[in-house]
C-alpha positions in Angstrom: 269.8 208.6 60.4 266.9 206.7 62.1 263.5 208.5 61.8 263.2 208.3 65.5 266.2 210.6 66.0 264.1 213.8 65.9 262.0 212.5 68.7 264.9 211.4 70.9 267.6 214.0 70.0 265.8 216.8 68.2 268.5 219.3 68.8 271.1 217.1 67.1 268.7 216.2 64.2 267.9 219.8 63.3 271.4 221.0 63.8 272.9 218.4 61.4 270.4 218.6 58.5 267.8 220.9 57.0 264.2 219.9 56.5 263.3 218.9 53.0 260.1 218.6 50.9 260.2 214.9 50.7 260.2 214.4 54.5 257.6 217.1 54.9 255.2 215.5 52.5 255.7 212.1 54.1 255.0 213.5 57.5 251.9 215.2 56.2 250.6 212.0 54.7 251.4 210.2 58.0 249.4 212.6 60.1 246.5 212.8 57.7 246.0 209.0 57.5 247.1 208.0 61.0 244.3 209.5 63.0 241.5 208.1 60.8 243.3 204.8 60.9 243.3 205.1 64.7 239.5 205.7 64.7 239.1 202.6 62.6 241.2 200.7 65.0 239.0 201.9 67.9 236.0 200.5 66.0 237.8 197.1 65.5 238.7 196.9 69.2 235.1 197.6 70.2 233.8 195.0 67.7 236.3 192.5 69.1 235.2 193.2 72.7 231.4 193.7 72.3 229.3 191.0 70.8 225.5 190.4 70.3 222.5 192.0 68.7 220.3 195.0 69.6 217.0 196.4 68.5 217.0 199.5 66.3 214.5 201.6 64.5 213.4 199.9 61.2 214.7 202.1 58.4 212.2 200.6 56.0 209.2 201.6 58.0 207.7 205.1 57.8 207.5 207.2 60.9 204.8 206.6 63.5 203.3 210.0 62.8 203.0 209.3 59.1 201.4 205.9 59.7 198.8 207.4 62.1 197.8 210.2 59.8 198.3 208.8 56.2 195.2 207.5 54.3 195.0 203.7 54.2 196.0 203.7 50.5 199.3 205.4 51.3 200.3 203.5 54.4 202.8 201.3 52.5 205.3 199.8 54.9 203.3 200.7 58.1 202.6 197.0 58.8 206.4 196.4 59.1 207.8 196.2 62.7 208.9 199.5 64.2 212.2 197.9 65.3 214.5 195.3 63.8 217.3 193.3 65.1 220.9 194.2 64.1 224.3 192.9 64.9 226.2 195.3 67.1 229.3 195.0 64.8 227.3 196.6 62.0 226.2 199.5 64.2 229.8 200.1 65.4 231.1 200.1 61.9 228.4 202.7 60.9 229.4 204.9 63.9 233.1 204.7 63.0 232.3 205.7 59.4 230.5 208.8 60.6 233.6 209.9 62.5 236.2 209.6 59.7 235.2 212.9 57.9 235.2 215.1 61.1 238.5 213.5 62.1 240.1 214.4 58.8 238.9 218.0 59.1 240.1 218.1 62.7 243.6 217.0 62.0 243.9 219.4 59.2 242.8 222.3 61.5 245.4 221.2 64.1 248.2 221.0 61.6 247.4 224.5 60.2 247.0 226.0 63.6 250.3 224.6 64.9 252.2 225.6 61.8 250.7 229.1 61.8 251.4 229.8 65.4 254.9 228.5 65.2 255.6 230.6 62.1 254.0 233.7 63.8 256.5 233.2 66.7 259.3 232.8 64.2 258.4 236.0 62.4 258.0 237.8 65.6 261.5 236.9 66.7 263.1 237.4 63.2 263.1 233.9 62.0 265.3 233.1 59.0 263.0 230.9 56.9 259.5 230.7 55.5 256.3 229.0 56.3 257.4 225.7 54.7 260.1 225.3 57.3 257.7 226.1 60.1 255.3 223.5 58.7 258.0 220.8 58.6 258.9 221.6 62.2 255.3 221.5 63.3 254.8 218.1 61.7 257.9 216.6 63.4 256.6 217.9 66.7 253.2 216.3 66.2 254.7 212.8 65.8 254.7 212.2 69.6 250.9 212.4 69.5 250.9 209.4 67.1 253.0 207.5 69.7 250.4 208.4 72.3 247.7 207.2 69.9 249.3 203.7 69.6 249.7 203.4 73.3 246.1 204.5 73.9 244.8 201.9 71.4 246.7 199.2 73.3 245.3 200.3 76.6 241.8 200.4 75.2 242.1 196.8 74.1 243.4 195.8 77.5 240.9 197.8 79.6 237.6 196.9 77.9 236.4 193.5 79.1 234.4 191.3 76.7 230.7 192.2 76.7 227.7 190.4 75.2 224.6 192.4 74.5 221.1 191.1 73.7 217.9 192.6 72.4 216.8 193.0 76.0 220.0 194.8 77.1 219.6 198.3 78.5 221.8 200.7 76.4 222.5 202.8 79.5 223.9 199.8 81.4 226.2 199.0 78.4 227.4 202.7 78.4 228.0 202.7 82.1 230.0 199.4 81.9 232.2 200.8 79.1 232.7 204.0 81.1 233.7 202.1 84.1 236.2 200.0 82.1 237.7 203.2 80.7 237.9 205.1 84.0 241.6 204.5 84.5 242.4 205.8 81.0 240.2 208.9 81.4 241.8 209.6 84.8 245.3 209.5 83.5 244.5 211.2 80.2 245.5 214.8 81.3 248.9 213.6 82.5 249.6 211.5 79.4 248.5 214.3 77.0 250.6 216.7 79.1 253.7 214.6 78.7 253.0 214.2 75.0 252.6 218.0 74.6 255.9 218.5 76.5 257.6 216.1 74.2 256.2 217.9 71.2 257.3 221.2 72.7 260.9 220.0 72.9 260.9 219.0 69.3 259.4 222.3 68.2 261.9 224.2 70.4 264.8 222.5 68.7 263.3 223.0 65.2 262.8 226.7 65.8 266.2 227.1 67.3 268.1 225.5 64.5 265.9 225.9 61.5 264.6 229.4 62.1 267.6 230.7 64.0 265.7 231.8 67.1 267.4 232.3 70.4 266.9 229.8 73.2 264.5 232.0 75.0 262.4 232.9 71.9 262.3 229.2 70.8 261.3 228.0 74.2 258.6 230.6 74.6 257.1 230.0 71.2 257.2 226.2 71.4 255.9 226.3 75.0 253.0 228.4 74.0 252.0 226.0 71.2 252.5 223.0 73.4 250.2 224.6 76.0 247.5 225.3 73.3 247.7 221.7 72.1 247.4 220.3 75.6 244.4 222.5 76.4 242.7 221.4 73.1 243.3 217.8 74.1 241.4 218.3 77.3 238.4 219.9 75.6 
């Protein structure tokens, strides 16, 4: 059966087969690596759309305070310029690298949170299986967020117009221009994430119904609660 089936017909998918360890591990790896890859893709898009050089603090020069107070025999490097010219691509690459770690931690927290809340609901309503089943269901339900990520990357590439910066460019002007380009995406983001959360909720509902044996009402209530939490977190 096609991997897309749980996203299109989750009820049929969970009714016809049990979750298994292989699929669960594959989904876990997909989620763990997809979001950092998405952050990397954002960096590549920005590098493709923004070109030029900017002035940044010279990392090889001591601080101004040190240079003003240090004895002359210790002012090594103080004759170097306070700022140096750097390609904007290198700065964007550095910024993306700083996000990878927090993103990995964040996706781990989301996976654990969703799995724990789904399993708590299953236990509350006399679910038939353990936490491993709830984890598998949670991972399937998070796949729509990856679809949304791919769509968002495509829109980002389309919406940002090519920009050239120079050493005389005002950083605030660049920020405002990017913000203006992304205004449509920001404006529609609550609706898009709401639709994605609803899609996830339908997958979780089907998983709880067929894998944990919950009633329609219990599965709907539990999945709806988790979907609402995920949507609110996406707006934070």
